[in-house]
VEXVEX-737458 format. One record per residue (C-alpha): residue number from 0; residue in one letter; x, y, z. Coordinates in Angstrom, 2 decimals, decimal comma. Layout:
// residues N
ATOM  seq  type        u        v        w
ATOM  NUM     A        X        Y        Z
...
END
This chain:
// residues 311
ATOM  seq  type        u        v        w
ATOM    0     M    -1,52    -2,10    12,77
ATOM    1     N    -3,47    -4,43    10,51
ATOM    2     Y    -1,59    -5,17     7,30
ATOM    3     R    -2,73    -7,31     4,37
ATOM    4     T    -0,68    -8,49     1,38
ATOM    5     I    -1,84    -9,40    -2,12
ATOM    6     E    -1,48   -13,04    -1,11
ATOM    7     D    -3,71   -12,42     1,94
ATOM    8     M    -6,35   -10,97    -0,37
ATOM    9     N    -6,15   -13,91    -2,74
ATOM   10     Q    -6,43   -16,40     0,11
ATOM   11     V    -9,46   -14,76     1,72
ATOM   12     I   -11,21   -14,60    -1,67
ATOM   13     L   -10,57   -18,32    -2,22
ATOM   14     K   -11,65   -19,17     1,32
ATOM   15     R   -14,91   -17,23     1,08
ATOM   16     L   -15,68   -17,57    -2,63
ATOM   17     H   -18,71   -19,70    -1,73
ATOM   18     I   -20,60   -16,62    -0,44
ATOM   19     L   -21,04   -15,37    -4,01
ATOM   20     P   -23,95   -16,67    -6,12
ATOM   21     R   -22,99   -18,07    -9,51
ATOM   22     D   -25,64   -16,22   -11,51
ATOM   23     F   -23,69   -12,98   -12,02
ATOM   24     D   -23,28   -12,08   -15,69
ATOM   25     L   -20,52    -9,50   -15,24
ATOM   26     I   -17,93    -8,50   -12,62
ATOM   27     V   -17,21    -4,75   -12,42
ATOM   28     G   -14,15    -3,35   -10,62
ATOM   29     I   -14,03     0,10    -9,04
ATOM   30     P   -10,75     1,73   -10,18
ATOM   31     R    -8,15     1,45    -9,21
ATOM   32     S    -7,73    -0,75    -6,13
ATOM   33     G   -10,96    -2,59    -6,84
ATOM   34     M    -9,76    -3,85   -10,20
ATOM   35     F    -7,36    -6,36    -8,70
ATOM   36     P    -9,89    -8,31    -6,58
ATOM   37     A   -12,48    -7,95    -9,35
ATOM   38     N   -10,08    -9,67   -11,76
ATOM   39     L    -9,47   -12,51    -9,29
ATOM   40     I   -13,18   -13,03    -8,69
ATOM   41     A   -13,93   -12,91   -12,43
ATOM   42     L   -11,23   -15,51   -13,10
ATOM   43     Y   -12,43   -17,84   -10,34
ATOM   44     L   -16,09   -17,53   -11,41
ATOM   45     N   -15,21   -17,60   -15,12
ATOM   46     K   -17,13   -14,39   -15,80
ATOM   47     P   -16,38   -11,35   -18,01
ATOM   48     I   -14,97    -8,26   -16,31
ATOM   49     A   -15,09    -4,51   -16,84
ATOM   50     D   -14,01    -1,39   -15,04
ATOM   51     L   -16,71     0,94   -13,75
ATOM   52     N   -16,51     3,51   -16,58
ATOM   53     S   -16,54     0,86   -19,32
ATOM   54     F   -19,64    -0,68   -17,76
ATOM   55     K   -21,39     2,70   -17,59
ATOM   56     N   -20,50     3,37   -21,23
ATOM   57     G   -21,45    -0,12   -22,41
ATOM   58     H   -17,95    -0,95   -23,69
ATOM   59     I   -17,23    -4,46   -22,41
ATOM   60     Y   -14,40    -6,15   -24,31
ATOM   61     K   -14,64    -9,81   -25,24
ATOM   62     S   -11,98   -11,91   -23,59
ATOM   63     G    -8,95   -12,28   -25,86
ATOM   64     A   -10,54   -10,24   -28,65
ATOM   65     R    -9,36    -6,81   -29,75
ATOM   66     G   -11,94    -4,22   -30,70
ATOM   67     Q   -14,85    -6,61   -30,11
ATOM   68     F   -17,45    -5,74   -27,52
ATOM   69     I   -20,00    -7,83   -25,64
ATOM   70     D   -23,61    -6,77   -26,07
ATOM   71     T   -24,51    -5,52   -22,58
ATOM   72     K   -28,20    -6,15   -23,29
ATOM   73     S   -27,51    -9,82   -22,60
ATOM   74     F   -26,46    -9,00   -19,03
ATOM   75     N   -28,89    -9,07   -16,14
ATOM   76     K   -27,03    -9,41   -12,84
ATOM   77     I   -23,91    -7,37   -12,08
ATOM   78     L   -21,42    -7,61    -9,19
ATOM   79     V   -19,50    -4,40    -8,43
ATOM   80     V   -16,28    -5,00    -6,47
ATOM   81     D   -13,98    -2,79    -4,40
ATOM   82     D   -10,96    -3,81    -2,33
ATOM   83     S   -12,10    -2,21     0,92
ATOM   84     I   -14,54     0,00     2,77
ATOM   85     A   -13,59     2,42     5,54
ATOM   86     S   -15,73     5,55     5,60
ATOM   87     G   -17,94     4,15     2,84
ATOM   88     S   -17,81     7,32     0,74
ATOM   89     A   -16,36     5,59    -2,34
ATOM   90     I   -18,97     2,84    -2,46
ATOM   91     L   -21,79     5,33    -1,85
ATOM   92     T   -20,51     7,51    -4,71
ATOM   93     C   -20,39     4,46    -6,95
ATOM   94     K   -23,97     3,51    -6,06
ATOM   95     K   -25,11     7,02    -6,92
ATOM   96     E   -23,34     6,85   -10,29
ATOM   97     L   -25,05     3,55   -11,13
ATOM   98     Q   -28,49     4,52    -9,87
ATOM   99     E   -29,91     5,08   -13,35
ATOM  100     L   -28,65     1,68   -14,54
ATOM  101     E   -30,60    -0,13   -11,82
ATOM  102     Q   -33,63     0,03   -14,14
ATOM  103     S   -31,79    -2,20   -16,61
ATOM  104     Y   -29,70    -4,42   -14,32
ATOM  105     T   -29,76    -6,09   -10,94
ATOM  106     I   -26,64    -4,62    -9,32
ATOM  107     E   -25,05    -5,97    -6,15
ATOM  108     Y   -21,89    -4,89    -4,35
ATOM  109     A   -18,94    -6,65    -2,74
ATOM  110     A   -15,84    -5,56    -0,82
ATOM  111     I   -12,96    -7,74     0,27
ATOM  112     Y   -12,22    -5,87     3,52
ATOM  113     V   -14,62    -3,80     5,59
ATOM  114     I   -14,22    -2,15     8,97
ATOM  115     P   -16,59    -3,10    11,80
ATOM  116     G   -19,97    -1,40    11,42
ATOM  117     K   -19,77    -0,98     7,63
ATOM  118     E   -20,81    -4,51     6,66
ATOM  119     K   -24,28    -3,45     5,49
ATOM  120     L   -22,92    -1,08     2,84
ATOM  121     V   -22,36    -4,10     0,58
ATOM  122     N   -24,20    -7,31    -0,21
ATOM  123     Y   -21,06    -9,41     0,28
ATOM  124     F   -17,82    -8,93     2,23
ATOM  125     F   -14,93   -11,30     2,72
ATOM  126     D   -13,23   -10,13     5,91
ATOM  127     I   -13,62    -7,57     8,71
ATOM  128     V   -10,40    -5,66     9,37
ATOM  129     P   -10,49    -2,76    11,87
ATOM  130     L    -8,54     0,47    11,56
ATOM  131     P    -5,68     1,24    11,39
ATOM  132     R    -5,14    -0,97     8,37
ATOM  133     Y    -2,79    -0,88     5,40
ATOM  134     F    -2,60    -2,86     2,17
ATOM  135     Q     0,40    -3,91     0,10
ATOM  136     W    -1,16    -2,60    -3,11
ATOM  137     N    -1,60     1,00    -1,95
ATOM  138     I     0,64     1,58     1,06
ATOM  139     L     3,11     3,57    -1,06
ATOM  140     N     0,31     6,04    -1,79
ATOM  141     H    -0,94     6,20     1,79
ATOM  142     S    -0,74     9,24     4,07
ATOM  143     I     1,14     7,12     6,63
ATOM  144     L     4,27     7,78     4,55
ATOM  145     S     4,41    11,28     6,05
ATOM  146     K     5,03     9,57     9,39
ATOM  147     S     7,41     6,96     7,99
ATOM  148     C    11,10     6,38     7,37
ATOM  149     L    12,15     4,90     4,02
ATOM  150     D    15,37     3,33     2,86
ATOM  151     I    16,59     4,43    -0,60
ATOM  152     D    18,57     1,63    -2,26
ATOM  153     G    16,32    -1,36    -2,82
ATOM  154     V    13,20     0,71    -2,12
ATOM  155     L    13,18     3,89    -4,20
ATOM  156     C    15,81     2,61    -6,62
ATOM  157     V    17,75    -0,57    -7,42
ATOM  158     D    20,76    -1,58    -5,34
ATOM  159     P    24,20    -0,89    -6,82
ATOM  160     T    26,14    -3,84    -8,20
ATOM  161     P    29,47    -4,71    -6,51
ATOM  162     E    31,24    -3,07    -9,44
ATOM  163     Q    29,22     0,13    -9,11
ATOM  164     N    29,76     0,25    -5,36
ATOM  165     D    33,38     1,40    -5,68
ATOM  166     D    33,10     4,57    -3,55
ATOM  167     G    34,32     6,48    -6,58
ATOM  168     K    33,31     7,57   -10,06
ATOM  169     M    31,21     4,49   -10,81
ATOM  170     Y    29,29     4,93    -7,58
ATOM  171     V    28,61     8,60    -8,30
ATOM  172     D    27,35     7,63   -11,75
ATOM  173     F    25,11     4,98   -10,16
ATOM  174     I    23,56     7,47    -7,73
ATOM  175     L    22,86     9,99   -10,48
ATOM  176     H    21,36     7,44   -12,88
ATOM  177     A    19,94     4,69   -10,61
ATOM  178     K    16,88     2,95   -12,04
ATOM  179     P    13,72     3,74   -10,03
ATOM  180     L    11,89     0,94    -8,20
ATOM  181     F     8,98     2,02    -5,99
ATOM  182     I     8,22     5,72    -6,36
ATOM  183     P     5,67     6,77    -3,70
ATOM  184     G     2,66     8,83    -4,62
ATOM  185     A     2,58    10,49    -1,20
ATOM  186     P     5,09    12,70     0,66
ATOM  187     I     7,66    10,86     2,80
ATOM  188     G     8,56    11,83     6,34
ATOM  189     T    12,26    10,91     6,37
ATOM  190     L    14,64     9,07     4,06
ATOM  191     V    17,19     7,09     6,08
ATOM  192     T    20,03     5,62     4,06
ATOM  193     S    23,43     4,04     4,64
ATOM  194     R    24,78     6,11     1,77
ATOM  195     L    27,66     8,26     2,97
ATOM  196     E    27,06    11,92     3,78
ATOM  197     K    29,56    12,97     1,11
ATOM  198     Y    27,08    11,78    -1,55
ATOM  199     R    24,24    14,01    -0,34
ATOM  200     K    24,32    16,36    -3,33
ATOM  201     E    24,13    13,54    -5,92
ATOM  202     T    21,37    11,83    -3,91
ATOM  203     E    19,32    15,02    -3,73
ATOM  204     V    19,70    15,52    -7,49
ATOM  205     W    18,30    12,02    -8,15
ATOM  206     L    15,42    12,52    -5,70
ATOM  207     E    14,44    15,79    -7,35
ATOM  208     K    14,69    14,29   -10,83
ATOM  209     N    12,32    11,50    -9,80
ATOM  210     K     9,92    13,94    -8,11
ATOM  211     I    10,18    12,30    -4,69
ATOM  212     K     8,78    14,50    -1,95
ATOM  213     Y    10,30    14,14     1,51
ATOM  214     N    10,83    16,17     4,66
ATOM  215     K    14,32    15,06     5,72
ATOM  216     L    17,28    13,05     4,41
ATOM  217     V    19,45    11,22     6,97
ATOM  218     M    22,76     9,81     5,70
ATOM  219     L    25,68     7,97     7,31
ATOM  220     N    28,37    10,34     8,54
ATOM  221     L    31,47     8,24     7,89
ATOM  222     P    34,48     9,15     5,70
ATOM  223     N    34,48     6,24     3,22
ATOM  224     K    33,27     2,78     2,27
ATOM  225     E    35,95     1,05     4,36
ATOM  226     A    34,77     2,85     7,48
ATOM  227     R    31,16     1,92     6,71
ATOM  228     V    32,04    -1,76     6,24
ATOM  229     K    34,06    -1,74     9,47
ATOM  230     A    31,26    -0,05    11,43
ATOM  231     N    28,60    -2,44    10,06
ATOM  232     C    25,94    -0,27    11,63
ATOM  233     H    23,25    -0,15     8,92
ATOM  234     A    20,33    -1,27    11,08
ATOM  235     L    21,52     0,68    14,13
ATOM  236     H    21,88     3,84    12,04
ATOM  237     K    18,33     3,47    10,71
ATOM  238     A    16,83     2,47    14,06
ATOM  239     K    18,35     5,54    15,73
ATOM  240     E    16,21     7,81    13,55
ATOM  241     Y    13,15     5,53    13,62
ATOM  242     Q    13,12     5,56    17,44
ATOM  243     D    11,46     8,98    17,27
ATOM  244     K     7,89     8,65    18,57
ATOM  245     N     6,50    10,54    15,54
ATOM  246     Y     7,33     7,69    13,16
ATOM  247     M     4,80     4,89    12,61
ATOM  248     L     6,53     2,76     9,96
ATOM  249     F     9,93     1,99     8,43
ATOM  250     I    10,17     0,65     4,86
ATOM  251     E    13,39    -1,30     4,36
ATOM  252     S    14,78    -3,33     1,44
ATOM  253     S    16,71    -6,00     3,38
ATOM  254     M    14,83    -8,58     5,46
ATOM  255     K    17,87    -9,04     7,71
ATOM  256     Q    17,99    -5,33     8,45
ATOM  257     A    14,19    -5,14     8,75
ATOM  258     I    14,28    -7,71    11,55
ATOM  259     E    17,14    -5,90    13,29
ATOM  260     I    15,40    -2,51    13,05
ATOM  261     N    12,24    -4,05    14,46
ATOM  262     Q    14,14    -5,64    17,34
ATOM  263     L    15,89    -2,38    18,16
ATOM  264     T    12,82    -0,15    18,00
ATOM  265     K     9,94    -2,53    18,80
ATOM  266     K     8,09    -0,87    15,89
ATOM  267     P     6,85    -2,37    12,59
ATOM  268     V     9,06    -2,57     9,52
ATOM  269     L     7,83    -3,31     6,00
ATOM  270     C    10,36    -5,20     3,87
ATOM  271     T    10,22    -4,71     0,09
ATOM  272     E    12,00    -8,03    -0,52
ATOM  273     N     8,63    -9,73    -0,14
ATOM  274     F     6,35    -6,94     1,15
ATOM  275     Q     6,00    -8,72     4,47
ATOM  276     M     5,51    -6,70     7,64
ATOM  277     V     7,87    -7,40    10,54
ATOM  278     F     6,17    -6,44    13,77
ATOM  279     N     6,66    -9,25    16,25
ATOM  280     S     7,92    -7,06    19,07
ATOM  281     Q     6,07    -3,76    19,12
ATOM  282     S     6,23    -1,60    22,23
ATOM  283     F     3,14    -0,99    24,34
ATOM  284     L     3,26     2,75    23,58
ATOM  285     Y     3,29     2,08    19,83
ATOM  286     N     0,42    -0,38    20,17
ATOM  287     I    -1,68     2,30    21,87
ATOM  288     K    -0,89     4,80    19,08
ATOM  289     S    -1,70     2,26    16,38
ATOM  290     G    -4,85     0,97    18,05
ATOM  291     Q    -3,55    -2,52    18,83
ATOM  292     N    -3,98    -2,00    22,59
ATOM  293     L    -6,60     0,11    24,36
ATOM  294     S    -8,14     1,03    21,01
ATOM  295     F   -10,82     3,16    22,74
ATOM  296     I    -8,11     5,74    23,55
ATOM  297     R    -7,11     6,09    19,88
ATOM  298     N   -10,74     6,12    18,72
ATOM  299     G   -11,60     8,82    21,26
ATOM  300     L    -8,69    10,98    20,12
ATOM  301     L    -9,67    10,56    16,46
ATOM  302     K   -13,25    11,65    17,23
ATOM  303     L   -11,93    14,66    19,12
ATOM  304     R    -9,67    15,56    16,17
ATOM  305     N   -12,62    15,38    13,76
ATOM  306     I   -14,71    17,62    16,02
ATOM  307     I   -11,88    20,18    16,18
ATOM  308     K   -11,50    20,09    12,36
ATOM  309     K   -15,21    20,82    11,88
ATOM  310     H   -14,90    23,91    14,04
END
């Protein structure tokens, strides 16, 4: 698994900023993931920025000015930026959309991350990252979530305060009205929480209210808070479910537990404390599935799957 954080993106842009000419008049970001690197590049080059639709419509706001537009006739050279290229379909669609504007502007394209073999789809790229790859800024909208386990407290919602965590009325009220944190845009495989089984109904009510789609909810089958504290089995409880070969990722709120889960399962764990990936001790079987080892096996299976889908 190849994983990149926002900080990784910023660092690779700074490291390779010299590849970009300084004669661009405007930086254009492809919504929505391309807007973030486009903003960074525009800031570092001290150039105006626009999203793709604003550029097409000629509505480029002046920096720091409300309701004032830049005259696009003064622009000549444009850099269009996306965060990554995999299949290349998004960048090809963008080029088609801007084809008519090529009569008025010199348009070039950049991507921060490209997979091997797709380098020529853009004029500039910053790093080559092979599949499978995941990014901090869109992993919670990625299809990998259907093959993932997610913690609830500290991931989907805030953690309870010590006062709220009374195993009584205040705790029930917390569960029913917990403030959301990271609400995924893709269906989740399994939610694995150290909440007690007796709070399943309240938990399911909150999940439904916040439109969280999931396949299974695994809770801790202990009688009360005292038993849970005595057992101190948070990481073990979560690792037991995550051991299943169908899961590719666990998203956990606590770094301490993330490390423990990783050590117990030898599989990667993403920690929302800092959005760092813990995967120092992956198993050989997982590495084959993820493409880390013997990648030709995974690539062959993916090609076979695509052939089957076409037929």
